[in-house]
mmCIF file of the N, C-alpha and C atoms, coordinates in Angstrom:
data_MODEL
# 
_entry.id   MODEL 
# 
loop_
_atom_site.group_PDB 
_atom_site.id 
_atom_site.type_symbol 
_atom_site.label_atom_id 
_atom_site.label_alt_id 
_atom_site.label_comp_id 
_atom_site.label_asym_id 
_atom_site.label_entity_id 
_atom_site.label_seq_id 
_atom_site.pdbx_PDB_ins_code 
_atom_site.Cartn_x 
_atom_site.Cartn_y 
_atom_site.Cartn_z 
_atom_site.occupancy 
_atom_site.B_iso_or_equiv 
_atom_site.pdbx_formal_charge 
_atom_site.auth_seq_id 
_atom_site.auth_comp_id 
_atom_site.auth_asym_id 
_atom_site.auth_atom_id 
_atom_site.pdbx_PDB_model_num 
ATOM 1   N N  . MET A 1 1  ? 0.834   -1.172 0.000   1.00 0.00 ? 1  MET A N  1 
ATOM 2   C CA . MET A 1 1  ? 0.000   0.000  0.000   1.00 0.00 ? 1  MET A CA 1 
ATOM 3   C C  . MET A 1 1  ? 0.885   1.245  0.000   1.00 0.00 ? 1  MET A C  1 
ATOM 4   N N  . THR A 1 2  ? 0.465   2.260  -0.699  1.00 0.00 ? 2  THR A N  1 
ATOM 5   C CA . THR A 1 2  ? 1.261   3.482  -0.765  1.00 0.00 ? 2  THR A CA 1 
ATOM 6   C C  . THR A 1 2  ? 0.869   4.438  0.353   1.00 0.00 ? 2  THR A C  1 
ATOM 7   N N  . ASP A 1 3  ? 1.794   5.307  0.694   1.00 0.00 ? 3  ASP A N  1 
ATOM 8   C CA . ASP A 1 3  ? 1.533   6.308  1.719   1.00 0.00 ? 3  ASP A CA 1 
ATOM 9   C C  . ASP A 1 3  ? 1.183   7.630  1.048   1.00 0.00 ? 3  ASP A C  1 
ATOM 10  N N  . THR A 1 4  ? -0.074  7.787  0.675   1.00 0.00 ? 4  THR A N  1 
ATOM 11  C CA . THR A 1 4  ? -0.521  9.037  0.075   1.00 0.00 ? 4  THR A CA 1 
ATOM 12  C C  . THR A 1 4  ? -1.328  9.811  1.099   1.00 0.00 ? 4  THR A C  1 
ATOM 13  N N  . GLN A 1 5  ? -1.104  11.107 1.124   1.00 0.00 ? 5  GLN A N  1 
ATOM 14  C CA . GLN A 1 5  ? -1.838  11.944 2.053   1.00 0.00 ? 5  GLN A CA 1 
ATOM 15  C C  . GLN A 1 5  ? -3.173  12.347 1.451   1.00 0.00 ? 5  GLN A C  1 
ATOM 16  N N  . GLN A 1 6  ? -4.163  12.458 2.310   1.00 0.00 ? 6  GLN A N  1 
ATOM 17  C CA . GLN A 1 6  ? -5.488  12.906 1.898   1.00 0.00 ? 6  GLN A CA 1 
ATOM 18  C C  . GLN A 1 6  ? -5.639  14.382 2.224   1.00 0.00 ? 6  GLN A C  1 
ATOM 19  N N  . LEU A 1 7  ? -6.472  15.062 1.456   1.00 0.00 ? 7  LEU A N  1 
ATOM 20  C CA . LEU A 1 7  ? -6.743  16.461 1.742   1.00 0.00 ? 7  LEU A CA 1 
ATOM 21  C C  . LEU A 1 7  ? -7.599  16.579 2.992   1.00 0.00 ? 7  LEU A C  1 
ATOM 22  N N  . GLY A 1 8  ? -7.319  17.603 3.766   1.00 0.00 ? 8  GLY A N  1 
ATOM 23  C CA . GLY A 1 8  ? -8.148  17.887 4.929   1.00 0.00 ? 8  GLY A CA 1 
ATOM 24  C C  . GLY A 1 8  ? -9.417  18.600 4.513   1.00 0.00 ? 8  GLY A C  1 
ATOM 25  N N  . SER A 1 9  ? -10.235 18.922 5.486   1.00 0.00 ? 9  SER A N  1 
ATOM 26  C CA . SER A 1 9  ? -11.503 19.588 5.170   1.00 0.00 ? 9  SER A CA 1 
ATOM 27  C C  . SER A 1 9  ? -11.273 20.988 4.606   1.00 0.00 ? 9  SER A C  1 
ATOM 28  N N  . ALA A 1 10 ? -10.260 21.698 5.100   1.00 0.00 ? 10 ALA A N  1 
ATOM 29  C CA . ALA A 1 10 ? -9.961  23.030 4.567   1.00 0.00 ? 10 ALA A CA 1 
ATOM 30  C C  . ALA A 1 10 ? -9.494  22.930 3.116   1.00 0.00 ? 10 ALA A C  1 
ATOM 31  N N  . GLY A 1 11 ? -8.693  21.926 2.794   1.00 0.00 ? 11 GLY A N  1 
ATOM 32  C CA . GLY A 1 11 ? -8.225  21.731 1.429   1.00 0.00 ? 11 GLY A CA 1 
ATOM 33  C C  . GLY A 1 11 ? -9.352  21.390 0.484   1.00 0.00 ? 11 GLY A C  1 
ATOM 34  N N  . ARG A 1 12 ? -10.259 20.522 0.922   1.00 0.00 ? 12 ARG A N  1 
ATOM 35  C CA . ARG A 1 12 ? -11.399 20.167 0.076   1.00 0.00 ? 12 ARG A CA 1 
ATOM 36  C C  . ARG A 1 12 ? -12.313 21.363 -0.164  1.00 0.00 ? 12 ARG A C  1 
ATOM 37  N N  . LEU A 1 13 ? -12.540 22.133 0.890   1.00 0.00 ? 13 LEU A N  1 
ATOM 38  C CA . LEU A 1 13 ? -13.389 23.314 0.758   1.00 0.00 ? 13 LEU A CA 1 
ATOM 39  C C  . LEU A 1 13 ? -12.754 24.332 -0.179  1.00 0.00 ? 13 LEU A C  1 
ATOM 40  N N  . LEU A 1 14 ? -11.464 24.558 -0.034  1.00 0.00 ? 14 LEU A N  1 
ATOM 41  C CA . LEU A 1 14 ? -10.766 25.496 -0.904  1.00 0.00 ? 14 LEU A CA 1 
ATOM 42  C C  . LEU A 1 14 ? -10.776 25.024 -2.353  1.00 0.00 ? 14 LEU A C  1 
ATOM 43  N N  . LEU A 1 15 ? -10.602 23.735 -2.571  1.00 0.00 ? 15 LEU A N  1 
ATOM 44  C CA . LEU A 1 15 ? -10.638 23.189 -3.923  1.00 0.00 ? 15 LEU A CA 1 
ATOM 45  C C  . LEU A 1 15 ? -12.013 23.391 -4.559  1.00 0.00 ? 15 LEU A C  1 
ATOM 46  N N  . TRP A 1 16 ? -13.077 23.159 -3.802  1.00 0.00 ? 16 TRP A N  1 
ATOM 47  C CA . TRP A 1 16 ? -14.429 23.373 -4.310  1.00 0.00 ? 16 TRP A CA 1 
ATOM 48  C C  . TRP A 1 16 ? -14.687 24.843 -4.611  1.00 0.00 ? 16 TRP A C  1 
ATOM 49  N N  . VAL A 1 17 ? -14.233 25.729 -3.731  1.00 0.00 ? 17 VAL A N  1 
ATOM 50  C CA . VAL A 1 17 ? -14.465 27.163 -3.935  1.00 0.00 ? 17 VAL A CA 1 
ATOM 51  C C  . VAL A 1 17 ? -13.710 27.657 -5.165  1.00 0.00 ? 17 VAL A C  1 
ATOM 52  N N  . LEU A 1 18 ? -12.429 27.295 -5.284  1.00 0.00 ? 18 LEU A N  1 
ATOM 53  C CA . LEU A 1 18 ? -11.646 27.743 -6.434  1.00 0.00 ? 18 LEU A CA 1 
ATOM 54  C C  . LEU A 1 18 ? -12.140 27.105 -7.734  1.00 0.00 ? 18 LEU A C  1 
ATOM 55  N N  . GLY A 1 19 ? -12.538 25.855 -7.679  1.00 0.00 ? 19 GLY A N  1 
ATOM 56  C CA . GLY A 1 19 ? -13.081 25.201 -8.864  1.00 0.00 ? 19 GLY A CA 1 
ATOM 57  C C  . GLY A 1 19 ? -14.387 25.829 -9.318  1.00 0.00 ? 19 GLY A C  1 
ATOM 58  N N  . THR A 1 20 ? -15.243 26.150 -8.367  1.00 0.00 ? 20 THR A N  1 
ATOM 59  C CA . THR A 1 20 ? -16.503 26.811 -8.698  1.00 0.00 ? 20 THR A CA 1 
ATOM 60  C C  . THR A 1 20 ? -16.257 28.205 -9.260  1.00 0.00 ? 20 THR A C  1 
ATOM 61  N N  . ALA A 1 21 ? -15.332 28.932 -8.651  1.00 0.00 ? 21 ALA A N  1 
ATOM 62  C CA . ALA A 1 21 ? -15.012 30.275 -9.147  1.00 0.00 ? 21 ALA A CA 1 
ATOM 63  C C  . ALA A 1 21 ? -14.431 30.214 -10.555 1.00 0.00 ? 21 ALA A C  1 
ATOM 64  N N  . LEU A 1 22 ? -13.586 29.232 -10.828 1.00 0.00 ? 22 LEU A N  1 
ATOM 65  C CA . LEU A 1 22 ? -13.025 29.082 -12.167 1.00 0.00 ? 22 LEU A CA 1 
ATOM 66  C C  . LEU A 1 22 ? -14.111 28.756 -13.183 1.00 0.00 ? 22 LEU A C  1 
ATOM 67  N N  . PHE A 1 23 ? -15.024 27.867 -12.819 1.00 0.00 ? 23 PHE A N  1 
ATOM 68  C CA . PHE A 1 23 ? -16.129 27.536 -13.718 1.00 0.00 ? 23 PHE A CA 1 
ATOM 69  C C  . PHE A 1 23 ? -16.993 28.753 -14.000 1.00 0.00 ? 23 PHE A C  1 
ATOM 70  N N  . LEU A 1 24 ? -17.331 29.492 -12.952 1.00 0.00 ? 24 LEU A N  1 
ATOM 71  C CA . LEU A 1 24 ? -18.191 30.660 -13.145 1.00 0.00 ? 24 LEU A CA 1 
ATOM 72  C C  . LEU A 1 24 ? -17.506 31.734 -13.981 1.00 0.00 ? 24 LEU A C  1 
ATOM 73  N N  . SER A 1 25 ? -16.210 31.903 -13.783 1.00 0.00 ? 25 SER A N  1 
ATOM 74  C CA . SER A 1 25 ? -15.516 32.949 -14.543 1.00 0.00 ? 25 SER A CA 1 
ATOM 75  C C  . SER A 1 25 ? -15.360 32.578 -16.015 1.00 0.00 ? 25 SER A C  1 
ATOM 76  N N  . ILE A 1 26 ? -15.291 31.298 -16.329 1.00 0.00 ? 26 ILE A N  1 
ATOM 77  C CA . ILE A 1 26 ? -15.143 30.885 -17.726 1.00 0.00 ? 26 ILE A CA 1 
ATOM 78  C C  . ILE A 1 26 ? -16.496 30.683 -18.402 1.00 0.00 ? 26 ILE A C  1 
ATOM 79  N N  . ALA A 1 27 ? -17.459 30.122 -17.689 1.00 0.00 ? 27 ALA A N  1 
ATOM 80  C CA . ALA A 1 27 ? -18.720 29.752 -18.323 1.00 0.00 ? 27 ALA A CA 1 
ATOM 81  C C  . ALA A 1 27 ? -19.808 30.820 -18.201 1.00 0.00 ? 27 ALA A C  1 
ATOM 82  N N  . ILE A 1 28 ? -19.864 31.536 -17.099 1.00 0.00 ? 28 ILE A N  1 
ATOM 83  C CA . ILE A 1 28 ? -20.980 32.445 -16.857 1.00 0.00 ? 28 ILE A CA 1 
ATOM 84  C C  . ILE A 1 28 ? -20.603 33.908 -17.062 1.00 0.00 ? 28 ILE A C  1 
ATOM 85  N N  . LEU A 1 29 ? -19.409 34.308 -16.643 1.00 0.00 ? 29 LEU A N  1 
ATOM 86  C CA . LEU A 1 29 ? -19.001 35.709 -16.716 1.00 0.00 ? 29 LEU A CA 1 
ATOM 87  C C  . LEU A 1 29 ? -19.073 36.309 -18.127 1.00 0.00 ? 29 LEU A C  1 
ATOM 88  N N  . PRO A 1 30 ? -18.632 35.605 -19.175 1.00 0.00 ? 30 PRO A N  1 
ATOM 89  C CA . PRO A 1 30 ? -18.737 36.218 -20.513 1.00 0.00 ? 30 PRO A CA 1 
ATOM 90  C C  . PRO A 1 30 ? -20.181 36.528 -20.921 1.00 0.00 ? 30 PRO A C  1 
ATOM 91  N N  . TYR A 1 31 ? -21.089 35.612 -20.630 1.00 0.00 ? 31 TYR A N  1 
ATOM 92  C CA . TYR A 1 31 ? -22.493 35.848 -20.980 1.00 0.00 ? 31 TYR A CA 1 
ATOM 93  C C  . TYR A 1 31 ? -23.063 37.014 -20.197 1.00 0.00 ? 31 TYR A C  1 
ATOM 94  N N  . TYR A 1 32 ? -22.723 37.107 -18.924 1.00 0.00 ? 32 TYR A N  1 
ATOM 95  C CA . TYR A 1 32 ? -23.192 38.230 -18.114 1.00 0.00 ? 32 TYR A CA 1 
ATOM 96  C C  . TYR A 1 32 ? -22.667 39.554 -18.665 1.00 0.00 ? 32 TYR A C  1 
ATOM 97  N N  . MET A 1 33 ? -21.398 39.572 -19.039 1.00 0.00 ? 33 MET A N  1 
ATOM 98  C CA . MET A 1 33 ? -20.824 40.810 -19.566 1.00 0.00 ? 33 MET A CA 1 
ATOM 99  C C  . MET A 1 33 ? -21.426 41.172 -20.922 1.00 0.00 ? 33 MET A C  1 
ATOM 100 N N  . TYR A 1 34 ? -21.706 40.175 -21.755 1.00 0.00 ? 34 TYR A N  1 
ATOM 101 C CA . TYR A 1 34 ? -22.349 40.464 -23.035 1.00 0.00 ? 34 TYR A CA 1 
ATOM 102 C C  . TYR A 1 34 ? -23.773 40.995 -22.834 1.00 0.00 ? 34 TYR A C  1 
ATOM 103 N N  . PHE A 1 35 ? -24.471 40.486 -21.817 1.00 0.00 ? 35 PHE A N  1 
ATOM 104 C CA . PHE A 1 35 ? -25.806 40.998 -21.533 1.00 0.00 ? 35 PHE A CA 1 
ATOM 105 C C  . PHE A 1 35 ? -25.759 42.436 -21.041 1.00 0.00 ? 35 PHE A C  1 
ATOM 106 N N  . GLN A 1 36 ? -24.643 42.844 -20.471 1.00 0.00 ? 36 GLN A N  1 
ATOM 107 C CA . GLN A 1 36 ? -24.461 44.227 -20.028 1.00 0.00 ? 36 GLN A CA 1 
ATOM 108 C C  . GLN A 1 36 ? -23.871 45.089 -21.151 1.00 0.00 ? 36 GLN A C  1 
ATOM 109 N N  . PHE A 1 37 ? -23.805 44.558 -22.345 1.00 0.00 ? 37 PHE A N  1 
ATOM 110 C CA . PHE A 1 37 ? -23.307 45.235 -23.539 1.00 0.00 ? 37 PHE A CA 1 
ATOM 111 C C  . PHE A 1 37 ? -21.845 45.662 -23.409 1.00 0.00 ? 37 PHE A C  1 
ATOM 112 N N  . ALA A 1 38 ? -21.041 44.824 -22.799 1.00 0.00 ? 38 ALA A N  1 
ATOM 113 C CA . ALA A 1 38 ? -19.603 45.089 -22.723 1.00 0.00 ? 38 ALA A CA 1 
ATOM 114 C C  . ALA A 1 38 ? -18.970 44.775 -24.074 1.00 0.00 ? 38 ALA A C  1 
ATOM 115 N N  . ALA A 1 39 ? -17.903 45.459 -24.376 1.00 0.00 ? 39 ALA A N  1 
ATOM 116 C CA . ALA A 1 39 ? -17.203 45.223 -25.638 1.00 0.00 ? 39 ALA A CA 1 
ATOM 117 C C  . ALA A 1 39 ? -16.551 43.844 -25.622 1.00 0.00 ? 39 ALA A C  1 
ATOM 118 N N  . GLU A 1 40 ? -16.343 43.299 -26.795 1.00 0.00 ? 40 GLU A N  1 
ATOM 119 C CA . GLU A 1 40 ? -15.776 41.952 -26.883 1.00 0.00 ? 40 GLU A CA 1 
ATOM 120 C C  . GLU A 1 40 ? -14.355 41.903 -26.329 1.00 0.00 ? 40 GLU A C  1 
ATOM 121 N N  . SER A 1 41 ? -13.565 42.927 -26.614 1.00 0.00 ? 41 SER A N  1 
ATOM 122 C CA . SER A 1 41 ? -12.188 42.937 -26.108 1.00 0.00 ? 41 SER A CA 1 
ATOM 123 C C  . SER A 1 41 ? -12.165 43.068 -24.582 1.00 0.00 ? 41 SER A C  1 
ATOM 124 N N  . THR A 1 42 ? -13.072 43.863 -24.033 1.00 0.00 ? 42 THR A N  1 
ATOM 125 C CA . THR A 1 42 ? -13.156 44.006 -22.580 1.00 0.00 ? 42 THR A CA 1 
ATOM 126 C C  . THR A 1 42 ? -13.549 42.683 -21.937 1.00 0.00 ? 42 THR A C  1 
ATOM 127 N N  . THR A 1 43 ? -14.492 42.000 -22.545 1.00 0.00 ? 43 THR A N  1 
ATOM 128 C CA . THR A 1 43 ? -14.935 40.715 -22.011 1.00 0.00 ? 43 THR A CA 1 
ATOM 129 C C  . THR A 1 43 ? -13.810 39.694 -22.046 1.00 0.00 ? 43 THR A C  1 
ATOM 130 N N  . ARG A 1 44 ? -13.099 39.632 -23.160 1.00 0.00 ? 44 ARG A N  1 
ATOM 131 C CA . ARG A 1 44 ? -12.002 38.661 -23.272 1.00 0.00 ? 44 ARG A CA 1 
ATOM 132 C C  . ARG A 1 44 ? -10.909 38.932 -22.249 1.00 0.00 ? 44 ARG A C  1 
ATOM 133 N N  . MET A 1 45 ? -10.533 40.193 -22.091 1.00 0.00 ? 45 MET A N  1 
ATOM 134 C CA . MET A 1 45 ? -9.473  40.534 -21.139 1.00 0.00 ? 45 MET A CA 1 
ATOM 135 C C  . MET A 1 45 ? -9.907  40.274 -19.696 1.00 0.00 ? 45 MET A C  1 
ATOM 136 N N  . THR A 1 46 ? -11.148 40.589 -19.374 1.00 0.00 ? 46 THR A N  1 
ATOM 137 C CA . THR A 1 46 ? -11.649 40.370 -18.017 1.00 0.00 ? 46 THR A CA 1 
ATOM 138 C C  . THR A 1 46 ? -11.701 38.888 -17.685 1.00 0.00 ? 46 THR A C  1 
ATOM 139 N N  . VAL A 1 47 ? -12.209 38.086 -18.604 1.00 0.00 ? 47 VAL A N  1 
ATOM 140 C CA . VAL A 1 47 ? -12.294 36.640 -18.369 1.00 0.00 ? 47 VAL A CA 1 
ATOM 141 C C  . VAL A 1 47 ? -10.901 36.035 -18.265 1.00 0.00 ? 47 VAL A C  1 
ATOM 142 N N  . ALA A 1 48 ? -9.998  36.440 -19.131 1.00 0.00 ? 48 ALA A N  1 
ATOM 143 C CA . ALA A 1 48 ? -8.630  35.910 -19.087 1.00 0.00 ? 48 ALA A CA 1 
ATOM 144 C C  . ALA A 1 48 ? -7.922  36.310 -17.794 1.00 0.00 ? 48 ALA A C  1 
ATOM 145 N N  . ALA A 1 49 ? -8.082  37.552 -17.374 1.00 0.00 ? 49 ALA A N  1 
ATOM 146 C CA . ALA A 1 49 ? -7.441  38.009 -16.137 1.00 0.00 ? 49 ALA A CA 1 
ATOM 147 C C  . ALA A 1 49 ? -8.028  37.307 -14.920 1.00 0.00 ? 49 ALA A C  1 
ATOM 148 N N  . THR A 1 50 ? -9.338  37.144 -14.897 1.00 0.00 ? 50 THR A N  1 
ATOM 149 C CA . THR A 1 50 ? -9.987  36.462 -13.778 1.00 0.00 ? 50 THR A CA 1 
ATOM 150 C C  . THR A 1 50 ? -9.549  35.003 -13.707 1.00 0.00 ? 50 THR A C  1 
ATOM 151 N N  . ALA A 1 51 ? -9.524  34.326 -14.832 1.00 0.00 ? 51 ALA A N  1 
ATOM 152 C CA . ALA A 1 51 ? -9.085  32.929 -14.849 1.00 0.00 ? 51 ALA A CA 1 
ATOM 153 C C  . ALA A 1 51 ? -7.622  32.809 -14.443 1.00 0.00 ? 51 ALA A C  1 
ATOM 154 N N  . ALA A 1 52 ? -6.787  33.746 -14.868 1.00 0.00 ? 52 ALA A N  1 
ATOM 155 C CA . ALA A 1 52 ? -5.372  33.713 -14.497 1.00 0.00 ? 52 ALA A CA 1 
ATOM 156 C C  . ALA A 1 52 ? -5.189  33.899 -12.997 1.00 0.00 ? 52 ALA A C  1 
ATOM 157 N N  . VAL A 1 53 ? -5.948  34.803 -12.397 1.00 0.00 ? 53 VAL A N  1 
ATOM 158 C CA . VAL A 1 53 ? -5.852  35.023 -10.949 1.00 0.00 ? 53 VAL A CA 1 
ATOM 159 C C  . VAL A 1 53 ? -6.304  33.784 -10.185 1.00 0.00 ? 53 VAL A C  1 
ATOM 160 N N  . ILE A 1 54 ? -7.380  33.171 -10.623 1.00 0.00 ? 54 ILE A N  1 
ATOM 161 C CA . ILE A 1 54 ? -7.878  31.971 -9.936  1.00 0.00 ? 54 ILE A CA 1 
ATOM 162 C C  . ILE A 1 54 ? -6.888  30.821 -10.089 1.00 0.00 ? 54 ILE A C  1 
ATOM 163 N N  . LEU A 1 55 ? -6.317  30.657 -11.272 1.00 0.00 ? 55 LEU A N  1 
ATOM 164 C CA . LEU A 1 55 ? -5.316  29.604 -11.463 1.00 0.00 ? 55 LEU A CA 1 
ATOM 165 C C  . LEU A 1 55 ? -4.057  29.873 -10.641 1.00 0.00 ? 55 LEU A C  1 
ATOM 166 N N  . LEU A 1 56 ? -3.687  31.141 -10.487 1.00 0.00 ? 56 LEU A N  1 
ATOM 167 C CA . LEU A 1 56 ? -2.555  31.490 -9.616  1.00 0.00 ? 56 LEU A CA 1 
ATOM 168 C C  . LEU A 1 56 ? -2.859  31.132 -8.167  1.00 0.00 ? 56 LEU A C  1 
ATOM 169 N N  . LEU A 1 57 ? -4.065  31.432 -7.709  1.00 0.00 ? 57 LEU A N  1 
ATOM 170 C CA . LEU A 1 57 ? -4.456  31.058 -6.349  1.00 0.00 ? 57 LEU A CA 1 
ATOM 171 C C  . LEU A 1 57 ? -4.472  29.545 -6.163  1.00 0.00 ? 57 LEU A C  1 
ATOM 172 N N  . LEU A 1 58 ? -4.926  28.831 -7.172  1.00 0.00 ? 58 LEU A N  1 
ATOM 173 C CA . LEU A 1 58 ? -4.932  27.371 -7.116  1.00 0.00 ? 58 LEU A CA 1 
ATOM 174 C C  . LEU A 1 58 ? -3.516  26.829 -7.047  1.00 0.00 ? 58 LEU A C  1 
ATOM 175 N N  . TRP A 1 59 ? -2.610  27.402 -7.831  1.00 0.00 ? 59 TRP A N  1 
ATOM 176 C CA . TRP A 1 59 ? -1.206  26.979 -7.783  1.00 0.00 ? 59 TRP A CA 1 
ATOM 177 C C  . TRP A 1 59 ? -0.588  27.279 -6.420  1.00 0.00 ? 59 TRP A C  1 
ATOM 178 N N  . LEU A 1 60 ? -0.862  28.465 -5.889  1.00 0.00 ? 60 LEU A N  1 
ATOM 179 C CA . LEU A 1 60 ? -0.330  28.811 -4.562  1.00 0.00 ? 60 LEU A CA 1 
ATOM 180 C C  . LEU A 1 60 ? -0.873  27.873 -3.480  1.00 0.00 ? 60 LEU A C  1 
ATOM 181 N N  . ALA A 1 61 ? -2.140  27.507 -3.596  1.00 0.00 ? 61 ALA A N  1 
ATOM 182 C CA . ALA A 1 61 ? -2.728  26.600 -2.608  1.00 0.00 ? 61 ALA A CA 1 
ATOM 183 C C  . ALA A 1 61 ? -2.125  25.210 -2.707  1.00 0.00 ? 61 ALA A C  1 
ATOM 184 N N  . THR A 1 62 ? -1.771  24.768 -3.911  1.00 0.00 ? 62 THR A N  1 
ATOM 185 C CA . THR A 1 62 ? -1.160  23.447 -4.041  1.00 0.00 ? 62 THR A CA 1 
ATOM 186 C C  . THR A 1 62 ? 0.314   23.477 -3.679  1.00 0.00 ? 62 THR A C  1 
ATOM 187 N N  . ALA A 1 63 ? 0.976   24.591 -3.881  1.00 0.00 ? 63 ALA A N  1 
ATOM 188 C CA . ALA A 1 63 ? 2.406   24.670 -3.580  1.00 0.00 ? 63 ALA A CA 1 
ATOM 189 C C  . ALA A 1 63 ? 2.669   24.932 -2.104  1.00 0.00 ? 63 ALA A C  1 
ATOM 190 N N  . TYR A 1 64 ? 1.866   25.789 -1.494  1.00 0.00 ? 64 TYR A N  1 
ATOM 191 C CA . TYR A 1 64 ? 2.172   26.217 -0.128  1.00 0.00 ? 64 TYR A CA 1 
ATOM 192 C C  . TYR A 1 64 ? 1.006   26.086 0.860   1.00 0.00 ? 64 TYR A C  1 
ATOM 193 N N  . GLY A 1 65 ? -0.193  25.950 0.391   1.00 0.00 ? 65 GLY A N  1 
ATOM 194 C CA . GLY A 1 65 ? -1.364  26.038 1.253   1.00 0.00 ? 65 GLY A CA 1 
ATOM 195 C C  . GLY A 1 65 ? -1.969  24.704 1.617   1.00 0.00 ? 65 GLY A C  1 
ATOM 196 N N  . PRO A 1 66 ? -3.271  24.714 1.881   1.00 0.00 ? 66 PRO A N  1 
ATOM 197 C CA . PRO A 1 66 ? -3.957  23.523 2.373   1.00 0.00 ? 66 PRO A CA 1 
ATOM 198 C C  . PRO A 1 66 ? -4.134  22.422 1.327   1.00 0.00 ? 66 PRO A C  1 
ATOM 199 N N  . LEU A 1 67 ? -3.854  22.691 0.058   1.00 0.00 ? 67 LEU A N  1 
ATOM 200 C CA . LEU A 1 67 ? -3.964  21.644 -0.958  1.00 0.00 ? 67 LEU A CA 1 
ATOM 201 C C  . LEU A 1 67 ? -2.648  20.891 -1.149  1.00 0.00 ? 67 LEU A C  1 
ATOM 202 N N  . LYS A 1 68 ? -1.631  21.260 -0.395  1.00 0.00 ? 68 LYS A N  1 
ATOM 203 C CA . LYS A 1 68 ? -0.330  20.597 -0.493  1.00 0.00 ? 68 LYS A CA 1 
ATOM 204 C C  . LYS A 1 68 ? -0.446  19.195 0.111   1.00 0.00 ? 68 LYS A C  1 
ATOM 205 N N  . THR A 1 69 ? -0.047  18.182 -0.653  1.00 0.00 ? 69 THR A N  1 
ATOM 206 C CA . THR A 1 69 ? -0.165  16.809 -0.162  1.00 0.00 ? 69 THR A CA 1 
ATOM 207 C C  . THR A 1 69 ? 1.185   16.166 0.074   1.00 0.00 ? 69 THR A C  1 
ATOM 208 N N  . ARG A 1 70 ? 2.264   16.792 -0.313  1.00 0.00 ? 70 ARG A N  1 
ATOM 209 C CA . ARG A 1 70 ? 3.608   16.223 -0.081  1.00 0.00 ? 70 ARG A CA 1 
ATOM 210 C C  . ARG A 1 70 ? 4.315   17.038 0.973   1.00 0.00 ? 70 ARG A C  1 
ATOM 211 N N  . GLN A 1 71 ? 5.132   16.356 1.743   1.00 0.00 ? 71 GLN A N  1 
ATOM 212 C CA . GLN A 1 71 ? 5.870   17.032 2.832   1.00 0.00 ? 71 GLN A CA 1 
ATOM 213 C C  . GLN A 1 71 ? 7.133   17.633 2.351   1.00 0.00 ? 71 GLN A C  1 
# 
């Protein structure tokens, strides 16, 4: 049997929150911005920046935070 660490409750909660935020920023945010008559370039830049920030937070959580599974 291998010695793999499991995520704690804080890690699971953070993973769900960041995953949900990433989904909403990619799938829902562009449609919301188009309904508000935002320009296409503004929408693309906002969605890309939001996704980049969320992915950076996800990387930080896996490297240093509660999603880290290796010692």
